[in-house]
A tleap script that builds the chain and sets N, CA, C and O, in Angstrom:
source leaprc.protein.ff14SB
mol = sequence {
  NMET GLU THR LEU LEU THR ILE ARG GLU GLN
  ARG ARG GLU ILE LEU GLN LEU LEU LYS GLU
  ARG PRO SER LEU LYS PRO TYR LEU THR GLU
  ALA ILE ALA ASN ALA TYR GLU ALA GLY LEU
  ASP LEU VAL VAL LYS LYS THR PRO LEU ASP
  TYR SER ASP LEU PRO LYS ASN CYS PRO TYR
  THR SER GLU GLN LEU PHE ASP PRO GLU TYR
  VAL THR PRO PHE ARG ASN SER TYR ARG SER
  ARG VAL ALA SER PRO ARG CYS PRO GLN ARG
  ASN CASP
}
set mol.1.N position { 7.993 -10.771 6.388 }
set mol.1.CA position { 8.946 -10.928 5.301 }
set mol.1.C position { 8.227 -11.282 3.997 }
set mol.1.O position { 8.596 -10.805 2.923 }
set mol.2.N position { 7.201 -12.121 4.105 }
set mol.2.CA position { 6.466 -12.512 2.897 }
set mol.2.C position { 5.840 -11.295 2.220 }
set mol.2.O position { 5.829 -11.197 0.993 }
set mol.3.N position { 5.315 -10.362 3.032 }
set mol.3.CA position { 4.709 -9.157 2.481 }
set mol.3.C position { 5.737 -8.344 1.707 }
set mol.3.O position { 5.450 -7.848 0.618 }
set mol.4.N position { 6.926 -8.207 2.264 }
set mol.4.CA position { 7.980 -7.457 1.593 }
set mol.4.C position { 8.367 -8.111 0.270 }
set mol.4.O position { 8.604 -7.417 -0.718 }
set mol.5.N position { 8.431 -9.422 0.246 }
set mol.5.CA position { 8.744 -10.127 -0.998 }
set mol.5.C position { 7.644 -9.920 -2.036 }
set mol.5.O position { 7.930 -9.760 -3.223 }
set mol.6.N position { 6.399 -9.921 -1.598 }
set mol.6.CA position { 5.276 -9.679 -2.506 }
set mol.6.C position { 5.355 -8.274 -3.088 }
set mol.6.O position { 5.137 -8.078 -4.283 }
set mol.7.N position { 5.668 -7.300 -2.242 }
set mol.7.CA position { 5.789 -5.911 -2.709 }
set mol.7.C position { 6.895 -5.804 -3.750 }
set mol.7.O position { 6.710 -5.182 -4.796 }
set mol.8.N position { 8.036 -6.407 -3.468 }
set mol.8.CA position { 9.155 -6.354 -4.418 }
set mol.8.C position { 8.776 -7.012 -5.747 }
set mol.8.O position { 9.106 -6.494 -6.814 }
set mol.9.N position { 8.094 -8.136 -5.681 }
set mol.9.CA position { 7.668 -8.836 -6.895 }
set mol.9.C position { 6.702 -7.978 -7.702 }
set mol.9.O position { 6.839 -7.869 -8.921 }
set mol.10.N position { 5.726 -7.366 -7.029 }
set mol.10.CA position { 4.746 -6.537 -7.718 }
set mol.10.C position { 5.406 -5.313 -8.334 }
set mol.10.O position { 5.054 -4.913 -9.444 }
set mol.11.N position { 6.362 -4.712 -7.625 }
set mol.11.CA position { 7.096 -3.572 -8.185 }
set mol.11.C position { 7.773 -3.974 -9.489 }
set mol.11.O position { 7.671 -3.264 -10.489 }
set mol.12.N position { 8.462 -5.110 -9.480 }
set mol.12.CA position { 9.165 -5.567 -10.689 }
set mol.12.C position { 8.186 -5.806 -11.832 }
set mol.12.O position { 8.457 -5.433 -12.974 }
set mol.13.N position { 7.058 -6.420 -11.531 }
set mol.13.CA position { 6.079 -6.709 -12.585 }
set mol.13.C position { 5.497 -5.432 -13.187 }
set mol.13.O position { 5.320 -5.337 -14.402 }
set mol.14.N position { 5.206 -4.464 -12.343 }
set mol.14.CA position { 4.649 -3.199 -12.845 }
set mol.14.C position { 5.689 -2.453 -13.677 }
set mol.14.O position { 5.375 -1.933 -14.747 }
set mol.15.N position { 6.929 -2.400 -13.186 }
set mol.15.CA position { 7.984 -1.722 -13.943 }
set mol.15.C position { 8.216 -2.399 -15.289 }
set mol.15.O position { 8.442 -1.719 -16.290 }
set mol.16.N position { 8.164 -3.714 -15.326 }
set mol.16.CA position { 8.320 -4.436 -16.586 }
set mol.16.C position { 7.163 -4.123 -17.537 }
set mol.16.O position { 7.373 -3.922 -18.733 }
set mol.17.N position { 5.959 -4.084 -17.004 }
set mol.17.CA position { 4.795 -3.762 -17.822 }
set mol.17.C position { 4.907 -2.349 -18.407 }
set mol.17.O position { 4.594 -2.129 -19.577 }
set mol.18.N position { 5.358 -1.395 -17.581 }
set mol.18.CA position { 5.530 -0.024 -18.068 }
set mol.18.C position { 6.635 0.058 -19.120 }
set mol.18.O position { 6.555 0.863 -20.049 }
set mol.19.N position { 7.651 -0.766 -18.974 }
set mol.19.CA position { 8.735 -0.801 -19.958 }
set mol.19.C position { 8.227 -1.356 -21.288 }
set mol.19.O position { 8.577 -0.852 -22.355 }
set mol.20.N position { 7.398 -2.399 -21.211 }
set mol.20.CA position { 6.854 -3.017 -22.422 }
set mol.20.C position { 5.779 -2.158 -23.080 }
set mol.20.O position { 5.613 -2.178 -24.299 }
set mol.21.N position { 5.053 -1.404 -22.258 }
set mol.21.CA position { 3.940 -0.587 -22.758 }
set mol.21.C position { 4.035 0.829 -22.187 }
set mol.21.O position { 3.273 1.184 -21.287 }
set mol.22.N position { 4.955 1.633 -22.699 }
set mol.22.CA position { 5.145 2.989 -22.169 }
set mol.22.C position { 3.897 3.873 -22.290 }
set mol.22.O position { 3.780 4.874 -21.582 }
set mol.23.N position { 2.983 3.519 -23.163 }
set mol.23.CA position { 1.757 4.309 -23.318 }
set mol.23.C position { 0.883 4.256 -22.058 }
set mol.23.O position { -0.038 5.061 -21.919 }
set mol.24.N position { 1.160 3.317 -21.137 }
set mol.24.CA position { 0.392 3.231 -19.890 }
set mol.24.C position { 0.852 4.237 -18.834 }
set mol.24.O position { 0.132 4.508 -17.873 }
set mol.25.N position { 2.050 4.786 -19.016 }
set mol.25.CA position { 2.624 5.667 -17.989 }
set mol.25.C position { 1.721 6.856 -17.621 }
set mol.25.O position { 1.655 7.205 -16.443 }
set mol.26.N position { 1.024 7.494 -18.576 }
set mol.26.CA position { 0.149 8.609 -18.196 }
set mol.26.C position { -0.997 8.214 -17.249 }
set mol.26.O position { -1.592 9.072 -16.598 }
set mol.27.N position { -1.294 6.924 -17.180 }
set mol.27.CA position { -2.388 6.452 -16.325 }
set mol.27.C position { -1.899 5.997 -14.948 }
set mol.27.O position { -2.694 5.541 -14.126 }
set mol.28.N position { -0.605 6.120 -14.698 }
set mol.28.CA position { -0.015 5.609 -13.469 }
set mol.28.C position { -0.589 6.274 -12.216 }
set mol.28.O position { -0.883 5.587 -11.237 }
set mol.29.N position { -0.751 7.587 -12.233 }
set mol.29.CA position { -1.287 8.297 -11.064 }
set mol.29.C position { -2.693 7.813 -10.730 }
set mol.29.O position { -3.015 7.583 -9.565 }
set mol.30.N position { -3.515 7.663 -11.742 }
set mol.30.CA position { -4.881 7.174 -11.533 }
set mol.30.C position { -4.873 5.728 -11.031 }
set mol.30.O position { -5.644 5.369 -10.142 }
set mol.31.N position { -4.012 4.918 -11.596 }
set mol.31.CA position { -3.929 3.511 -11.182 }
set mol.31.C position { -3.466 3.403 -9.726 }
set mol.31.O position { -3.969 2.564 -8.979 }
set mol.32.N position { -2.521 4.237 -9.325 }
set mol.32.CA position { -2.048 4.229 -7.941 }
set mol.32.C position { -3.178 4.625 -7.000 }
set mol.32.O position { -3.373 3.995 -5.960 }
set mol.33.N position { -3.920 5.664 -7.359 }
set mol.33.CA position { -5.037 6.108 -6.520 }
set mol.33.C position { -6.093 5.007 -6.385 }
set mol.33.O position { -6.604 4.772 -5.290 }
set mol.34.N position { -6.419 4.338 -7.482 }
set mol.34.CA position { -7.403 3.249 -7.444 }
set mol.34.C position { -6.905 2.075 -6.608 }
set mol.34.O position { -7.657 1.490 -5.828 }
set mol.35.N position { -5.639 1.740 -6.780 }
set mol.35.CA position { -5.070 0.625 -6.017 }
set mol.35.C position { -5.001 0.963 -4.532 }
set mol.35.O position { -5.234 0.098 -3.687 }
set mol.36.N position { -4.688 2.198 -4.214 }
set mol.36.CA position { -4.623 2.607 -2.809 }
set mol.36.C position { -6.009 2.496 -2.167 }
set mol.36.O position { -6.141 2.007 -1.045 }
set mol.37.N position { -7.024 2.945 -2.874 }
set mol.37.CA position { -8.394 2.862 -2.357 }
set mol.37.C position { -8.792 1.402 -2.118 }
set mol.37.O position { -9.394 1.084 -1.092 }
set mol.38.N position { -8.462 0.532 -3.045 }
set mol.38.CA position { -8.754 -0.896 -2.870 }
set mol.38.C position { -7.952 -1.453 -1.689 }
set mol.38.O position { -8.451 -2.286 -0.933 }
set mol.39.N position { -6.723 -0.993 -1.539 }
set mol.39.CA position { -5.888 -1.418 -0.421 }
set mol.39.C position { -6.465 -0.994 0.916 }
set mol.39.O position { -6.414 -1.750 1.886 }
set mol.40.N position { -7.018 0.220 0.973 }
set mol.40.CA position { -7.667 0.674 2.209 }
set mol.40.C position { -8.796 -0.266 2.604 }
set mol.40.O position { -8.924 -0.651 3.766 }
set mol.41.N position { -9.610 -0.629 1.621 }
set mol.41.CA position { -10.725 -1.543 1.906 }
set mol.41.C position { -10.209 -2.872 2.456 }
set mol.41.O position { -10.780 -3.421 3.398 }
set mol.42.N position { -9.141 -3.380 1.875 }
set mol.42.CA position { -8.573 -4.649 2.320 }
set mol.42.C position { -8.004 -4.537 3.739 }
set mol.42.O position { -8.200 -5.432 4.561 }
set mol.43.N position { -7.307 -3.447 4.019 }
set mol.43.CA position { -6.740 -3.250 5.364 }
set mol.43.C position { -7.853 -3.187 6.404 }
set mol.43.O position { -7.750 -3.805 7.464 }
set mol.44.N position { -8.900 -2.454 6.110 }
set mol.44.CA position { -10.013 -2.333 7.057 }
set mol.44.C position { -10.697 -3.684 7.264 }
set mol.44.O position { -11.137 -4.002 8.368 }
set mol.45.N position { -10.780 -4.460 6.213 }
set mol.45.CA position { -11.416 -5.779 6.308 }
set mol.45.C position { -10.553 -6.779 7.086 }
set mol.45.O position { -11.084 -7.589 7.844 }
set mol.46.N position { -9.242 -6.731 6.908 }
set mol.46.CA position { -8.360 -7.768 7.432 }
set mol.46.C position { -7.613 -7.409 8.720 }
set mol.46.O position { -6.945 -8.265 9.300 }
set mol.47.N position { -7.718 -6.155 9.175 }
set mol.47.CA position { -6.987 -5.735 10.373 }
set mol.47.C position { -7.939 -5.019 11.335 }
set mol.47.O position { -9.091 -4.756 10.990 }
set mol.48.N position { -7.462 -4.710 12.525 }
set mol.48.CA position { -8.300 -3.960 13.459 }
set mol.48.C position { -8.348 -2.463 13.154 }
set mol.48.O position { -8.997 -1.714 13.884 }
set mol.49.N position { -7.686 -2.020 12.110 }
set mol.49.CA position { -7.687 -0.599 11.763 }
set mol.49.C position { -8.989 -0.211 11.074 }
set mol.49.O position { -9.673 -1.041 10.474 }
set mol.50.N position { -9.309 1.072 11.179 }
set mol.50.CA position { -10.482 1.617 10.520 }
set mol.50.C position { -10.015 2.696 9.545 }
set mol.50.O position { -8.854 3.104 9.589 }
set mol.51.N position { -10.905 3.164 8.666 }
set mol.51.CA position { -10.537 4.179 7.686 }
set mol.51.C position { -9.956 5.417 8.361 }
set mol.51.O position { -9.033 6.030 7.825 }
set mol.52.N position { -10.469 5.789 9.505 }
set mol.52.CA position { -9.976 6.988 10.196 }
set mol.52.C position { -8.541 6.823 10.703 }
set mol.52.O position { -7.882 7.812 11.023 }
set mol.53.N position { -8.055 5.587 10.779 }
set mol.53.CA position { -6.679 5.321 11.213 }
set mol.53.C position { -5.671 5.440 10.071 }
set mol.53.O position { -4.463 5.434 10.308 }
set mol.54.N position { -6.156 5.548 8.851 }
set mol.54.CA position { -5.294 5.480 7.671 }
set mol.54.C position { -5.349 6.771 6.866 }
set mol.54.O position { -6.366 7.465 6.880 }
set mol.55.N position { -4.264 7.101 6.163 }
set mol.55.CA position { -4.301 8.285 5.298 }
set mol.55.C position { -5.356 8.116 4.211 }
set mol.55.O position { -5.478 7.044 3.618 }
set mol.56.N position { -6.114 9.172 3.953 }
set mol.56.CA position { -7.183 9.110 2.957 }
set mol.56.C position { -6.622 8.908 1.545 }
set mol.56.O position { -7.201 8.183 0.736 }
set mol.57.N position { -5.503 9.549 1.266 }
set mol.57.CA position { -4.862 9.435 -0.043 }
set mol.57.C position { -3.488 8.798 0.124 }
set mol.57.O position { -2.888 8.861 1.197 }
set mol.58.N position { -3.009 8.196 -0.931 }
set mol.58.CA position { -1.707 7.548 -0.893 }
set mol.58.C position { -0.631 8.559 -0.497 }
set mol.58.O position { -0.442 9.561 -1.186 }
set mol.59.N position { 0.072 8.306 0.604 }
set mol.59.CA position { 1.069 9.262 1.087 }
set mol.59.C position { 2.442 9.125 0.428 }
set mol.59.O position { 3.380 9.820 0.819 }
set mol.60.N position { 2.577 8.250 -0.555 }
set mol.60.CA position { 3.873 7.977 -1.168 }
set mol.60.C position { 3.921 8.477 -2.598 }
set mol.60.O position { 2.910 8.456 -3.301 }
set mol.61.N position { 5.081 8.922 -3.031 }
set mol.61.CA position { 5.265 9.330 -4.417 }
set mol.61.C position { 5.440 8.080 -5.275 }
set mol.61.O position { 5.735 7.004 -4.756 }
set mol.62.N position { 5.260 8.222 -6.570 }
set mol.62.CA position { 5.475 7.074 -7.446 }
set mol.62.C position { 6.939 6.646 -7.393 }
set mol.62.O position { 7.246 5.463 -7.547 }
set mol.63.N position { 7.845 7.602 -7.175 }
set mol.63.CA position { 9.260 7.252 -7.049 }
set mol.63.C position { 9.480 6.344 -5.834 }
set mol.63.O position { 10.216 5.361 -5.923 }
set mol.64.N position { 8.853 6.664 -4.715 }
set mol.64.CA position { 8.967 5.821 -3.517 }
set mol.64.C position { 8.344 4.450 -3.757 }
set mol.64.O position { 8.913 3.427 -3.374 }
set mol.65.N position { 7.193 4.434 -4.381 }
set mol.65.CA position { 6.486 3.171 -4.600 }
set mol.65.C position { 7.286 2.190 -5.453 }
set mol.65.O position { 7.184 0.976 -5.277 }
set mol.66.N position { 8.079 2.723 -6.376 }
set mol.66.CA position { 8.820 1.845 -7.278 }
set mol.66.C position { 10.305 1.742 -6.957 }
set mol.66.O position { 11.058 1.105 -7.694 }
set mol.67.N position { 10.727 2.360 -5.871 }
set mol.67.CA position { 12.121 2.264 -5.436 }
set mol.67.C position { 12.315 0.921 -4.736 }
set mol.67.O position { 11.695 0.679 -3.700 }
set mol.68.N position { 13.162 0.043 -5.276 }
set mol.68.CA position { 13.326 -1.286 -4.677 }
set mol.68.C position { 13.894 -1.261 -3.259 }
set mol.68.O position { 13.770 -2.244 -2.529 }
set mol.69.N position { 14.507 -0.160 -2.867 }
set mol.69.CA position { 15.088 -0.058 -1.527 }
set mol.69.C position { 14.138 0.591 -0.520 }
set mol.69.O position { 14.399 0.567 0.683 }
set mol.70.N position { 13.046 1.166 -1.001 }
set mol.70.CA position { 12.148 1.900 -0.105 }
set mol.70.C position { 11.181 0.953 0.598 }
set mol.70.O position { 10.503 0.145 -0.036 }
set mol.71.N position { 11.135 1.073 1.916 }
set mol.71.CA position { 10.162 0.337 2.723 }
set mol.71.C position { 9.400 1.380 3.519 }
set mol.71.O position { 10.009 2.220 4.182 }
set mol.72.N position { 8.095 1.340 3.462 }
set mol.72.CA position { 7.289 2.374 4.091 }
set mol.72.C position { 7.444 2.416 5.607 }
set mol.72.O position { 7.500 1.372 6.256 }
set mol.73.N position { 7.513 3.609 6.166 }
set mol.73.CA position { 7.601 3.747 7.618 }
set mol.73.C position { 6.283 3.397 8.307 }
set mol.73.O position { 6.249 3.237 9.527 }
set mol.74.N position { 5.197 3.276 7.539 }
set mol.74.CA position { 3.889 2.965 8.120 }
set mol.74.C position { 3.885 1.608 8.803 }
set mol.74.O position { 3.098 1.376 9.722 }
set mol.75.N position { 4.746 0.722 8.368 }
set mol.75.CA position { 4.783 -0.624 8.929 }
set mol.75.C position { 4.939 -0.594 10.459 }
set mol.75.O position { 4.238 -1.316 11.166 }
set mol.76.N position { 5.841 0.226 10.958 }
set mol.76.CA position { 6.044 0.313 12.403 }
set mol.76.C position { 4.870 1.000 13.106 }
set mol.76.O position { 4.482 0.593 14.201 }
set mol.77.N position { 4.305 2.033 12.488 }
set mol.77.CA position { 3.180 2.709 13.132 }
set mol.77.C position { 1.959 1.802 13.159 }
set mol.77.O position { 1.137 1.902 14.070 }
set mol.78.N position { 1.825 0.906 12.159 }
set mol.78.CA position { 0.728 -0.060 12.162 }
set mol.78.C position { 0.832 -0.967 13.380 }
set mol.78.O position { -0.164 -1.209 14.062 }
set mol.79.N position { 2.024 -1.465 13.656 }
set mol.79.CA position { 2.199 -2.356 14.797 }
set mol.79.C position { 1.818 -1.674 16.096 }
set mol.79.O position { 1.195 -2.292 16.959 }
set mol.80.N position { 2.180 -0.415 16.250 }
set mol.80.CA position { 1.842 0.279 17.493 }
set mol.80.C position { 0.340 0.543 17.582 }
set mol.80.O position { -0.221 0.512 18.677 }
set mol.81.N position { -0.312 0.798 16.471 }
set mol.81.CA position { -1.761 1.029 16.487 }
set mol.81.C position { -2.523 -0.247 16.801 }
set mol.81.O position { -3.509 -0.222 17.538 }
set mol.82.N position { -2.070 -1.359 16.244 }
set mol.82.CA position { -2.743 -2.635 16.486 }
set mol.82.C position { -2.654 -2.991 17.966 }
set mol.82.O position { -3.586 -3.568 18.525 }
set mol.83.N position { -1.547 -2.652 18.593 }
set mol.83.CA position { -1.344 -2.986 20.001 }
set mol.83.C position { -2.084 -2.027 20.931 }
set mol.83.O position { -2.195 -2.295 22.127 }
set mol.84.N position { -2.586 -0.924 20.406 }
set mol.84.CA position { -3.224 0.058 21.277 }
set mol.84.C position { -4.663 -0.331 21.593 }
set mol.84.O position { -5.320 -0.993 20.789 }
set mol.85.N position { -5.154 0.078 22.761 }
set mol.85.CA position { -6.542 -0.241 23.136 }
set mol.85.C position { -7.558 0.443 22.228 }
set mol.85.O position { -8.721 0.042 22.188 }
set mol.86.N position { -7.125 1.478 21.494 }
set mol.86.CA position { -8.022 2.189 20.595 }
set mol.86.C position { -8.440 1.320 19.409 }
set mol.86.O position { -9.438 1.608 18.750 }
set mol.87.N position { -7.691 0.273 19.140 }
set mol.87.CA position { -7.955 -0.581 17.972 }
set mol.87.C position { -8.329 -1.989 18.431 }
set mol.87.O position { -7.484 -2.884 18.421 }
set mol.88.N position { -9.568 -2.192 18.827 }
set mol.88.CA position { -9.955 -3.548 19.222 }
set mol.88.C position { -9.962 -4.473 18.016 }
set mol.88.O position { -10.077 -4.013 16.880 }
set mol.89.N position { -9.842 -5.749 18.249 }
set mol.89.CA position { -9.858 -6.729 17.165 }
set mol.89.C position { -11.211 -6.712 16.478 }
set mol.89.O position { -12.250 -6.625 17.132 }
set mol.90.N position { -11.192 -6.796 15.156 }
set mol.90.CA position { -12.434 -6.877 14.389 }
set mol.90.C position { -12.933 -8.313 14.405 }
set mol.90.O position { -12.144 -9.258 14.376 }
set mol.91.N position { -14.227 -8.464 14.452 }
set mol.91.CA position { -14.826 -9.800 14.466 }
set mol.91.C position { -15.728 -10.048 13.267 }
set mol.91.O position { -16.563 -10.952 13.299 }
set mol.92.N position { -15.567 -9.232 12.176 }
set mol.92.CA position { -16.436 -9.454 11.021 }
set mol.92.C position { -15.771 -10.230 9.948 }
set mol.92.O position { -16.379 -10.496 8.911 }
savepdb mol mol.pdb
quit
């Protein structure tokens, strides 16, 4: 639940920033790609998943990312992958 609240908060902050500074909108695609890449690194560091377990590029549209009602379906597939023997716990 905390993760979902963080996502909602970040969505609101980004939308507010874009509203205050519309000149940033052309950079949104690049910013999403950079943030996704950083997110991949964090997931690999903090979970038993590896890069090969995750989509190489962000699988969501900007509309999905900023839709307050949208929750990614990846959440459930993550739980099943973590529970699988293919994903041993990381010890680093």
